[in-house]
C-alpha positions in Angstrom: -27.7 77.2 -114.8 -24.0 78.0 -114.8 -23.4 80.0 -111.7 -19.6 80.7 -112.2 -18.4 84.2 -112.5 -17.5 84.5 -116.2 -16.5 88.1 -117.1 -15.1 89.5 -120.3 -11.3 90.1 -120.7 -12.2 93.7 -121.1 -13.4 93.8 -117.5 -10.1 92.6 -116.2 -8.1 94.9 -118.4 -10.0 97.9 -117.0 -9.9 96.6 -113.5 -6.1 96.1 -113.4 -5.6 99.4 -115.2 -7.3 101.1 -112.3 -5.2 99.2 -109.8 -2.1 100.3 -111.7 -2.9 104.0 -111.8 -4.7 104.6 -108.5 -2.2 105.8 -105.9 -4.7 105.1 -103.0 -4.7 101.4 -103.9 -1.0 101.1 -104.8 0.2 99.9 -101.4 -2.4 97.1 -101.2 -1.7 96.0 -104.8 2.1 96.1 -104.2 1.7 93.9 -101.1 -0.3 91.3 -103.1 2.3 91.3 -105.9 5.0 90.8 -103.3 3.2 87.8 -101.9 3.2 86.4 -105.5 6.8 87.2 -106.1 5.8 89.6 -108.9 5.9 93.3 -109.6 4.0 96.1 -111.3 5.6 95.2 -114.6 4.0 91.8 -114.4 0.6 93.4 -113.6 1.0 95.7 -116.6 1.7 92.7 -118.8 -1.4 90.9 -117.4 -3.5 93.9 -118.3 -2.0 94.0 -121.8 -2.8 90.3 -122.3 -6.4 90.9 -121.4 -6.6 93.9 -123.8 -5.2 91.6 -126.6 -7.7 88.9 -125.7 -10.6 91.4 -125.8 -9.5 92.7 -129.2 -9.4 89.2 -130.5 -12.9 88.7 -129.3 -14.1 91.9 -131.0 -12.5 90.8 -134.3 -13.2 87.1 -134.3 -16.1 86.4 -131.9 -18.4 89.3 -131.7 -18.7 89.9 -135.5 -20.4 93.2 -134.6 -22.9 91.6 -132.2 -22.1 92.0 -128.5 -24.4 89.1 -127.7 -21.8 86.8 -129.2 -19.2 87.8 -126.5 -18.3 85.3 -123.8 -16.5 85.6 -120.5 -13.3 83.8 -119.4 -13.3 81.2 -116.7 -13.8 81.7 -112.9 -10.1 81.5 -111.9 -9.7 84.9 -113.6 -12.3 86.3 -111.2 -10.8 84.5 -108.2 -7.4 86.0 -108.9 -8.9 89.5 -109.3 -10.9 89.1 -106.1 -7.8 88.3 -104.2 -6.2 91.5 -105.4 -9.3 93.6 -104.5 -10.2 92.1 -101.2 -7.7 94.0 -99.0 -9.2 97.3 -100.3 -12.1 96.7 -97.9 -10.1 98.9 -95.5 -11.1 101.8 -97.8 -14.8 101.5 -97.2 -17.6 100.8 -99.7 -16.7 99.6 -103.2 -19.7 101.3 -104.9 -17.7 104.2 -106.2 -15.0 102.0 -107.6 -17.6 99.7 -109.2 -19.4 102.7 -110.8 -16.2 104.0 -112.3 -15.2 100.5 -113.5 -18.6 99.9 -115.1 -18.4 103.2 -116.9 -14.9 102.6 -118.3 -15.9 99.0 -119.4 -19.0 100.2 -121.2 -17.2 103.2 -122.9 -14.4 100.9 -124.1 -16.9 98.3 -125.3 -18.9 100.9 -127.2 -15.9 102.3 -128.9 -15.1 98.8 -130.3 -18.7 97.7 -130.8 -20.8 100.8 -131.7 -23.9 98.7 -132.2 -24.0 97.8 -128.4 -27.2 99.1 -126.8 -27.3 96.9 -123.7 -24.3 95.3 -122.0 -24.1 91.5 -122.3 -23.7 89.6 -119.1 -20.0 89.1 -119.7 -19.5 92.9 -119.2 -21.8 93.3 -116.2 -19.2 93.5 -113.4 -19.9 94.4 -109.8 -17.7 94.6 -106.8 -19.7 94.1 -103.6 -17.8 94.5 -100.4 -14.7 94.4 -102.7 -15.5 90.9 -103.9 -15.4 90.8 -107.7 -18.7 89.5 -109.1 -21.0 89.3 -112.1 -24.6 90.6 -112.3 -27.0 88.0 -113.8 -30.5 88.2 -115.2 -32.8 91.1 -115.9 -34.2 92.0 -112.4 -31.8 94.8 -111.7 -28.5 96.4 -112.8 -27.0 95.6 -109.4 -28.4 92.2 -108.3 -28.3 89.3 -108.2 -24.5 88.9 -108.1 -22.5 85.8 -108.7 -19.3 86.3 -106.6 -15.9 85.2 -107.8 -16.1 82.4 -105.2 -18.6 81.3 -102.6 -18.4 81.2 -98.8 -16.7 78.3 -97.2 -19.9 77.0 -95.5 -21.4 74.5 -98.0 -24.9 75.0 -96.6 -24.8 78.7 -97.1 -23.3 78.3 -100.6 -26.0 75.9 -101.7 -28.7 78.2 -100.3 -27.2 81.3 -102.0 -26.8 79.5 -105.3 -30.5 78.5 -105.1 -31.4 82.2 -104.5 -29.3 83.2 -107.6 -31.0 80.6 -109.8 -34.4 81.8 -108.6 -33.8 85.6 -108.9 -31.8 85.5 -112.2 -34.8 84.2 -114.0 -37.1 87.0 -112.9 -38.1 89.8 -115.2 -37.4 93.5 -114.5 -40.9 94.7 -113.9 -42.2 97.4 -111.6 -45.7 97.4 -113.1 -46.6 93.7 -113.4 -47.0 91.7 -110.3 -45.3 88.4 -109.6 -47.1 85.4 -108.2 -46.9 85.7 -104.4 -44.8 82.5 -104.0 -42.0 84.0 -106.1 -41.5 86.9 -103.7 -42.1 85.0 -100.5 -39.6 82.3 -101.4 -37.0 85.0 -101.9 -37.7 86.6 -98.5 -37.7 83.2 -96.8 -34.3 82.3 -98.4 -32.8 85.7 -97.5 -33.7 85.0 -93.9 -32.3 81.5 -94.0 -29.0 82.6 -95.5 -28.6 85.3 -92.8 -29.2 82.8 -90.0 -26.8 80.4 -91.7 -24.1 82.9 -91.9 -24.3 83.9 -88.3 -26.1 81.1 -86.4 -27.0 81.9 -82.8 -25.7 79.7 -80.0 -28.9 78.6 -78.3 -31.6 78.7 -81.0 -32.2 80.5 -84.3 -32.7 84.2 -83.8 -33.1 86.1 -87.1 -32.9 89.5 -85.5 -29.6 88.7 -83.7 -28.1 87.2 -86.9 -29.1 90.3 -88.9 -27.7 92.6 -86.3 -24.3 90.7 -86.3 -24.1 90.8 -90.1 -25.0 94.5 -90.3 -22.3 95.3 -87.8 -19.7 93.4 -89.8 -20.6 95.0 -93.2 -21.4 98.4 -91.8 -18.3 100.2 -93.2 -18.5 98.4 -96.5 -22.2 99.1 -97.3 -23.1 102.3 -99.2 -24.9 104.8 -96.9 -28.3 104.9 -98.7 -28.5 101.1 -98.8 -27.5 100.9 -95.1 -30.1 103.4 -94.1 -32.9 101.6 -96.1 -32.0 98.2 -94.6 -31.8 99.5 -91.0 -35.3 100.8 -91.4 -36.6 97.5 -92.8 -34.9 94.6 -91.0 -37.3 94.6 -88.0 -40.3 94.6 -90.3 -38.6 91.9 -92.4 -38.4 89.6 -89.4 -42.2 90.1 -88.9 -42.8 89.4 -92.6 -40.8 86.2 -92.4 -42.8 85.1 -89.4 -46.1 85.9 -91.2 -45.2 83.8 -94.2 -44.1 81.0 -91.8 -47.1 80.9 -89.5 -49.8 82.4 -91.8 -51.9 83.2 -88.7 -51.3 86.6 -87.1 -49.2 86.5 -84.0 -48.7 89.2 -81.3 -46.6 92.0 -82.7 -46.6 90.3 -86.1 -48.4 90.1 -89.4 -51.0 87.8 -90.7 -50.6 86.4 -94.2 -53.3 88.6 -95.7 -51.3 91.7 -94.6 -48.1 90.8 -96.4 -48.9 88.6 -99.4 -49.3 91.6 -101.7 -45.8 92.9 -100.7 -44.2 89.7 -102.0 -45.7 90.3 -105.4 -43.7 93.5 -106.0 -40.1 93.6 -107.3 -39.2 96.7 -105.3 -40.3 95.1 -102.0 -37.8 92.2 -102.3 -34.9 93.8 -104.3 -33.7 95.7 -101.2 -33.4 92.4 -99.2 -31.6 90.7 -102.0 -29.1 93.6 -102.0 -28.6 93.1 -98.3 -27.9 89.4 -98.4 -25.6 89.9 -101.4 -23.5 92.2 -99.2 -23.5 89.7 -96.4 -22.3 86.9 -98.7 -19.7 89.0 -100.5 -18.4 90.4 -97.3 -17.9 86.8 -96.1 -15.8 86.1 -99.2 -13.6 89.3 -99.2 -13.0 89.0 -95.4 -11.5 85.6 -95.9 -9.5 86.6 -98.9 -8.2 89.7 -97.2 -7.2 88.2 -93.9 -5.7 84.9 -94.8 -2.0 84.5 -94.4 -2.0 81.9 -97.2 -1.8 82.6 -100.9 -4.9 80.4 -101.2 -3.4 78.9 -104.4 -3.2 82.3 -106.1 0.5 81.8 -107.1 -0.6 78.7 -109.2 -3.7 80.5 -110.4 -1.6 83.5 -111.6 0.6 81.1 -113.7 -2.5 79.4 -115.1 -4.1 82.7 -116.1 -0.9 83.8 -117.9 -0.5 80.4 -119.6 -4.1 80.5 -120.8 -3.4 83.7 -122.6 0.2 82.8 -123.8 -1.0 83.0 -127.4 -1.5 86.7 -127.0 2.2 87.4 -126.1 
């Protein structure tokens, strides 16, 4: 499975349009442009190139069927994520994502009236201000392939495995999964959390989760934060129940939790949580680095790729 972030040119046209017109984000955008040695006119031209690219897709690729649409390569997402990462100072990105998704869908339906369901190339999501792409049918919000992965290779491989597993699951609230499908997700979520924030003496899931929640606190939408705070302690007990099977003191036995692993709603919340942890790791690095991280070269490559549209 290709797990690169491959979004439509329309997504980037709408995203950069919002960065150009939003006064609350202007200073951050201007600082990034200054680092590149470019200005708002350059960004406006980049937006125009994406609009032209999208129109070419509508006329020559879609042929009236949105399913024929494809996304552009991951460097486009990586450049966009570098622009959006400093916006983490503004708090959660959920409102921005909602507005962006609406504008993308509205624009796509104007050009493709037959579109009923958005193809994956249009399914953008910004989690903790990291640009990403929603994959599969499980949910409208998860799982998310971020523009780039965390630096830690072990965490990256573990998260990619979770993506592969979850992206193939159906969206079903009525039918039950086989128990191992859900328990594998819960186990992997716990492993990624401990991998992101390993504890000094020995693994301690509760301590890792507490550290991660503290870091992502201001970037997580309030309802999701509330739901997770009420569930993480129970989640640790569930993980231990799946691990040891036999019931331990202040814990669960396998028979008490196996049914919970069969239900999409029981695991979706924890997938959302670990998605925020991973995406926060990415945007934090992109926002705080003093280096361009190769974005000057990437900006030239993105423009060159679309030179035919000038």
